[in-house]
C-alpha positions as a printed NumPy array, in Angstrom:
array([[ -43.15 , -171.859,   85.692],
       [ -45.11 , -169.941,   83.065],
       [ -46.174, -172.232,   80.221],
       [ -44.89 , -171.733,   76.693],
       [ -47.325, -171.082,   73.856],
       [ -45.861, -173.649,   71.467],
       [ -47.72 , -172.295,   68.441],
       [ -46.359, -168.8  ,   69.062],
       [ -42.843, -170.16 ,   69.571],
       [ -43.077, -172.205,   66.366],
       [ -44.211, -169.183,   64.377],
       [ -41.31 , -167.135,   65.734],
       [ -38.725, -169.761,   64.833],
       [ -40.197, -170.281,   61.385],
       [ -40.044, -166.523,   60.777],
       [ -36.436, -166.391,   61.997],
       [ -35.151, -169.43 ,   60.093],
       [ -33.685, -167.643,   57.063],
       [ -31.659, -165.182,   59.156],
       [ -30.967, -167.384,   62.157],
       [ -27.384, -168.403,   61.349],
       [ -26.364, -164.769,   60.849],
       [ -27.508, -163.772,   64.337],
       [ -27.075, -166.92 ,   66.458],
       [ -23.408, -166.274,   67.239],
       [ -23.837, -167.016,   70.944],
       [ -25.847, -170.183,   70.306],
       [ -23.183, -171.423,   67.878],
       [ -20.416, -170.76 ,   70.391],
       [ -22.324, -172.693,   73.049],
       [ -22.924, -175.54 ,   70.585],
       [ -19.206, -175.715,   69.819],
       [ -18.379, -175.968,   73.511],
       [ -20.992, -178.684,   73.912],
       [ -19.588, -180.688,   70.992],
       [ -16.054, -180.392,   72.364],
       [ -17.215, -182.175,   75.506],
       [ -17.986, -185.221,   73.369],
       [ -14.222, -185.577,   72.849],
       [ -14.037, -186.969,   76.381],
       [ -16.939, -189.404,   76.034],
       [ -16.286, -193.078,   75.324],
       [ -19.343, -194.066,   73.297],
       [ -19.893, -195.603,   69.861],
       [ -23.523, -194.814,   69.126],
       [ -25.598, -196.498,   66.457],
       [ -28.215, -193.746,   66.495],
       [ -27.724, -190.101,   67.494],
       [ -30.444, -187.493,   68.027],
       [ -29.889, -183.74 ,   67.869],
       [ -32.88 , -182.56 ,   69.898],
       [ -33.93 , -179.078,   68.828],
       [ -31.497, -179.065,   65.924],
       [ -32.641, -175.704,   64.533],
       [ -30.827, -174.986,   61.272],
       [ -28.522, -177.931,   61.958],
       [ -25.305, -176.29 ,   63.138],
       [ -24.373, -179.314,   65.278],
       [ -25.4  , -181.844,   62.625],
       [ -22.274, -181.199,   60.552],
       [ -20.077, -182.199,   63.495],
       [ -22.237, -185.141,   64.545],
       [ -22.393, -186.71 ,   61.073],
       [ -18.612, -186.392,   60.77 ],
       [ -17.839, -187.473,   64.326],
       [ -20.09 , -190.559,   64.141],
       [ -19.71 , -191.578,   60.504],
       [ -21.307, -194.998,   60.96 ],
       [ -24.198, -193.781,   63.077],
       [ -27.646, -192.816,   61.933],
       [ -27.935, -189.14 ,   62.854],
       [ -31.364, -187.609,   63.396],
       [ -32.239, -183.942,   63.646],
       [ -35.502, -183.03 ,   65.389],
       [ -37.121, -179.62 ,   65.584],
       [ -40.691, -178.363,   65.873],
       [ -40.183, -175.545,   63.331],
       [ -40.44 , -176.61 ,   59.702],
       [ -38.544, -173.513,   58.57 ],
       [ -35.511, -174.514,   60.602],
       [ -35.519, -178.003,   59.108],
       [ -35.508, -176.511,   55.612],
       [ -31.979, -175.308,   56.375],
       [ -30.954, -178.374,   58.393],
       [ -31.525, -180.639,   55.382],
       [ -28.383, -179.172,   53.797],
       [ -26.176, -180.353,   56.655],
       [ -23.935, -183.376,   56.791],
       [ -22.305, -184.839,   53.701],
       [ -23.282, -187.318,   51.021],
       [ -21.942, -190.28 ,   53.007],
       [ -24.001, -189.443,   56.069],
       [ -26.968, -187.133,   55.645],
       [ -29.028, -186.448,   58.772],
       [ -32.612, -187.706,   58.847],
       [ -35.045, -184.976,   59.828],
       [ -38.022, -185.155,   62.16 ],
       [ -40.571, -182.399,   62.677],
       [ -42.004, -182.897,   66.164],
       [ -42.273, -181.473,   69.674],
       [ -39.652, -182.668,   72.156],
       [ -42.345, -183.348,   74.739],
       [ -44.005, -185.952,   72.496],
       [ -41.246, -187.719,   70.59 ],
       [ -42.278, -189.933,   67.625],
       [ -39.473, -192.387,   68.393],
       [ -39.571, -195.961,   69.658],
       [ -38.546, -196.994,   73.147],
       [ -34.833, -197.769,   73.524],
       [ -33.994, -196.563,   70.019],
       [ -31.344, -193.867,   70.607],
       [ -27.804, -194.124,   72.012],
       [ -26.888, -190.452,   72.255],
       [ -29.03 , -187.323,   72.567],
       [ -27.352, -183.953,   72.082],
       [ -29.414, -180.827,   72.713],
       [ -28.162, -177.265,   72.486],
       [ -30.133, -174.295,   73.872],
       [ -33.466, -176.077,   73.481],
       [ -34.782, -177.437,   76.779],
       [ -35.908, -173.988,   77.949],
       [ -38.702, -174.22 ,   75.344],
       [ -40.262, -177.198,   77.146],
       [ -43.117, -176.654,   79.567],
       [ -41.069, -177.873,   82.491],
       [ -38.389, -180.563,   82.369],
       [ -40.292, -183.609,   83.618],
       [ -42.192, -184.431,   80.427],
       [ -39.215, -184.011,   78.104],
       [ -36.815, -185.883,   80.404],
       [ -39.372, -188.668,   80.691],
       [ -39.514, -188.911,   76.909],
       [ -35.719, -188.94 ,   76.651],
       [ -35.499, -191.648,   79.29 ],
       [ -37.985, -193.675,   77.238],
       [ -36.151, -193.442,   73.894],
       [ -32.577, -193.795,   75.148],
       [ -31.105, -197.293,   75.238],
       [ -29.443, -198.705,   78.36 ],
       [ -25.973, -197.206,   78.495],
       [ -27.1  , -194.197,   76.461],
       [ -26.128, -190.598,   77.122],
       [ -27.915, -187.251,   77.236],
       [ -25.691, -184.188,   76.828],
       [ -27.251, -180.733,   76.723],
       [ -27.08 , -177.018,   77.293],
       [ -29.873, -174.715,   78.355],
       [ -30.168, -171.35 ,   80.097],
       [ -30.315, -170.545,   83.802],
       [ -32.286, -167.864,   85.698],
       [ -29.683, -165.092,   85.342],
       [ -30.115, -165.14 ,   81.564],
       [ -31.217, -161.72 ,   80.258],
       [ -31.525, -160.513,   83.841],
       [ -30.86 , -156.913,   82.768],
       [ -33.714, -156.968,   80.264],
       [ -36.054, -158.616,   82.766],
       [ -35.233, -156.022,   85.421],
       [ -35.753, -153.164,   82.966],
       [ -39.214, -154.415,   82.016],
       [ -40.098, -154.863,   85.682],
       [ -39.738, -151.115,   86.191],
       [ -42.504, -150.5  ,   83.639],
       [ -45.123, -153.129,   84.508],
       [ -45.66 , -156.532,   86.093],
       [ -46.191, -158.391,   82.813],
       [ -44.227, -161.467,   81.744],
       [ -41.902, -160.067,   79.056],
       [ -38.925, -162.413,   79.408],
       [ -39.132, -166.193,   79.731],
       [ -38.176, -167.621,   83.124],
       [ -35.35 , -170.173,   83.23 ],
       [ -34.825, -173.058,   85.639],
       [ -32.006, -173.2  ,   88.14 ],
       [ -29.268, -175.761,   87.484],
       [ -30.19 , -177.683,   90.644],
       [ -33.842, -177.948,   89.611],
       [ -32.779, -179.381,   86.264],
       [ -30.561, -181.911,   88.011],
       [ -33.4  , -182.904,   90.325],
       [ -35.671, -183.425,   87.299],
       [ -33.074, -185.727,   85.709],
       [ -33.003, -187.819,   88.863],
       [ -36.807, -187.965,   88.975],
       [ -36.842, -189.209,   85.399],
       [ -34.43 , -192.021,   86.288],
       [ -31.166, -190.746,   84.801],
       [ -27.986, -191.905,   86.498],
       [ -25.333, -189.61 ,   87.966],
       [ -26.289, -186.289,   86.374],
       [ -23.45 , -183.782,   86.186],
       [ -24.253, -180.065,   85.967],
       [ -22.163, -176.943,   85.687],
       [ -22.664, -173.318,   84.727],
       [ -20.691, -170.751,   82.783],
       [ -21.619, -167.117,   82.458],
       [ -21.33 , -165.223,   79.209],
       [ -22.052, -161.639,   78.31 ],
       [ -22.854, -159.952,   75.008],
       [ -22.862, -156.154,   74.738],
       [ -24.992, -153.916,   72.55 ],
       [ -25.054, -150.253,   71.546],
       [ -28.663, -149.993,   72.755],
       [ -31.615, -152.072,   73.89 ],
       [ -33.205, -152.061,   70.452],
       [ -30.196, -153.897,   69.032],
       [ -30.645, -156.608,   71.671],
       [ -34.353, -156.892,   70.893],
       [ -33.519, -157.147,   67.18 ],
       [ -31.087, -160.003,   67.781],
       [ -33.59 , -161.876,   69.93 ],
       [ -36.202, -161.541,   67.196],
       [ -33.815, -162.824,   64.522],
       [ -33.049, -165.99 ,   66.497],
       [ -36.737, -166.635,   67.215],
       [ -36.399, -165.86 ,   70.927],
       [ -39.592, -163.818,   71.067],
       [ -41.779, -163.714,   74.132],
       [ -43.85 , -166.89 ,   73.683],
       [ -45.263, -167.182,   77.19 ],
       [ -48.957, -167.991,   77.401],
       [ -49.329, -165.081,   79.846],
       [ -47.385, -162.616,   77.69 ],
       [ -48.892, -159.159,   77.146],
       [ -50.94 , -159.239,   73.937],
       [ -51.24 , -155.553,   73.107],
       [ -48.724, -153.197,   71.544],
       [ -46.204, -151.677,   73.917],
       [ -46.795, -147.935,   74.019],
       [ -43.977, -145.532,   73.214],
       [ -43.955, -144.08 ,   76.707],
       [ -43.7  , -147.481,   78.371],
       [ -40.998, -148.684,   75.981],
       [ -39.046, -145.473,   76.573],
       [ -39.252, -146.13 ,   80.318],
       [ -37.849, -149.627,   79.806],
       [ -35.026, -148.262,   77.668],
       [ -34.233, -145.667,   80.306],
       [ -34.082, -148.346,   83.007],
       [ -31.751, -150.447,   80.874],
       [ -29.545, -147.423,   80.208],
       [ -28.568, -147.318,   83.88 ],
       [ -26.496, -150.457,   83.23 ],
       [ -24.369, -148.929,   80.465],
       [ -20.661, -149.686,   80.87 ],
       [ -17.871, -148.4  ,   78.637],
       [ -20.437, -147.171,   76.157],
       [ -22.227, -150.54 ,   75.794],
       [ -25.231, -152.274,   77.343],
       [ -24.633, -155.78 ,   78.747],
       [ -26.86 , -158.815,   78.19 ],
       [ -26.068, -161.733,   80.498],
       [ -26.463, -165.397,   79.604],
       [ -26.22 , -168.113,   82.239],
       [ -25.358, -171.246,   80.283],
       [ -26.172, -174.533,   81.991],
       [ -24.24 , -177.598,   80.815],
       [ -25.46 , -181.041,   81.796],
       [ -25.069, -184.687,   81.009],
       [ -26.505, -187.882,   82.426],
       [ -26.361, -191.557,   81.544],
       [ -28.958, -194.271,   81.236],
       [ -28.279, -197.171,   83.559],
       [ -27.397, -200.498,   81.959],
       [ -30.108, -201.939,   84.196],
       [ -32.851, -199.87 ,   82.598],
       [ -35.992, -201.987,   82.286],
       [ -36.802, -203.084,   78.747],
       [ -40.407, -202.087,   78.084],
       [ -40.807, -203.181,   74.471],
       [ -39.089, -204.951,   71.631],
       [ -36.088, -203.044,   70.281],
       [ -36.398, -202.785,   66.514],
       [ -32.868, -201.54 ,   65.924],
       [ -33.191, -197.918,   64.933],
       [ -36.889, -197.848,   65.836],
       [ -37.581, -194.503,   64.232],
       [ -41.074, -193.328,   63.296],
       [ -40.946, -190.096,   61.346],
       [ -44.056, -187.943,   60.706],
       [ -43.295, -186.912,   57.133],
       [ -46.627, -185.157,   56.805],
       [ -45.348, -182.527,   59.242],
       [ -42.367, -181.582,   57.07 ],
       [ -42.702, -179.644,   53.808],
       [ -41.874, -181.842,   50.826],
       [ -38.94 , -179.649,   49.875],
       [ -37.343, -179.964,   53.321],
       [ -37.292, -183.721,   53.924],
       [ -33.649, -184.143,   53.059],
       [ -32.611, -187.752,   53.155],
       [ -36.057, -189.024,   54.039],
       [ -37.306, -188.996,   50.448]])
């Protein structure tokens, strides 16, 4: 799996933060479907973490759904957290954390529920992040997430492949590989399923514009660094045009849904301090700390 350049990804999400909610229609729809699955979960969490909260779309639901819980929103892009601080309501404002999901500044056994929408694909492989989530989740805790599978943006990937062999579109893990990683990390009884969604565009440039406005730029370490020449870009557009249907170009999204529990027999590795939250305030701009002060 090609590694992600986290600095490049962070810059892209910071640049996209102000416009993100206007363009992230698909991500919001997926988030809504994820949250609806919580209706069937019997759990009364004390502490909830929205991992990769972005501008905080899911935080409104989580703070309302779990009124007595401490709700945390974590993202590695400060610009996104600037918008997330406005979420929730005065009785239950989310606490914000600026950090990378592969190195969580949270105590062992401090979280009861982790919700993560369209985020895990920005980890450099699932093992490190699932290991961190296993560490912070309490016995009996739940991880519920969405991410993207390998058929995501397959049309765009195939179009680029006709022009060169460079890595222009991020690779995505297969559902079964994600499930295997959950088992390796020690999660109990992971459940995975996939749904396929399609968005259509008038042309490829409109798709590229939308991806830019949600921060989904090419952030692979091995991405091409130079400017794409007009001739090469025209060749990619021409290849994509062969997929036009009913006057529109399709963009496929393979949405992976998953959840897994923490066994009640999980070994206790350190003293549980209750909420056990360590928040790196220095990483969040003063104006975007929300309820942290």
